[in-house]
N, C-alpha and C positions, 0 to 999 in steps of 0.2 A: 138512205142517209149514209154518209161516209165518216168513219171514225178512226183515229190513230191512238186513242187512249182508252183504257178499259172502263174507267168510272163513267164517262159520258155515254159510252156504248151500252153499259148495263142499265143506266137510267132510261135510255131510249127504249130498250127492250121491255123494261118494266111498264113503261107508259103505253107501248103499243100492244103488249100481250102476245099470245101465241095462238095459232102457229105463226112462225116467222122464219125467214130465210137469212142465214148468215153466210157471207162469202168472203174468203180471203182475197184481197186485191193483190194479184201477182201470181207467180207460179207456185203451185203447191203439190205437185206430183199427183194430180187428180184427186186430192183429198181436201180441196179448198171450199167445199160447199156443204153446209149442214142445214137440213130442213128440220127445224126444231118444233116439235109438236107441243112442247111445254116451255114455260119460261125457264125452268131449271135446266133443261137441255140447251137452251139458247145461252144462258149465262155460262154454262160449262164450256161451250164452244168458244165464246168470247175469251174466257180465261185461257184456253189453249192457244188461241190465235194472237192475243194481245198481251198476255201475261208473261212475265219472265224476261230474261236478258235476250233470248233469241228473237224477241218481238220488236227489237229496235228498228224503227222505220216501217213497221208493219201497219197495214191498214185493213179495215174490214168494210164491206158494203152490207147494209142491212136492208132487206126488201120485204114487202108484204108477200105473204103466201097466197098463191092463187091455185085453187084446185082445178085439175083438168089437164 
């Protein structure tokens, strides 16, 4: 799923649960992927990627975690 706003992305993570993968859509200097093992980690990553003024135009891709 792709989101550009924090609230819907948070709601999606809460619905899906953890572990879950959060990816910044775009260039992030190699720091754009978070494998969140808890919902709290996922929400913190979303806040970092979509929260605040620097996030204008930012998007995240949220994917299912697949072990292996």
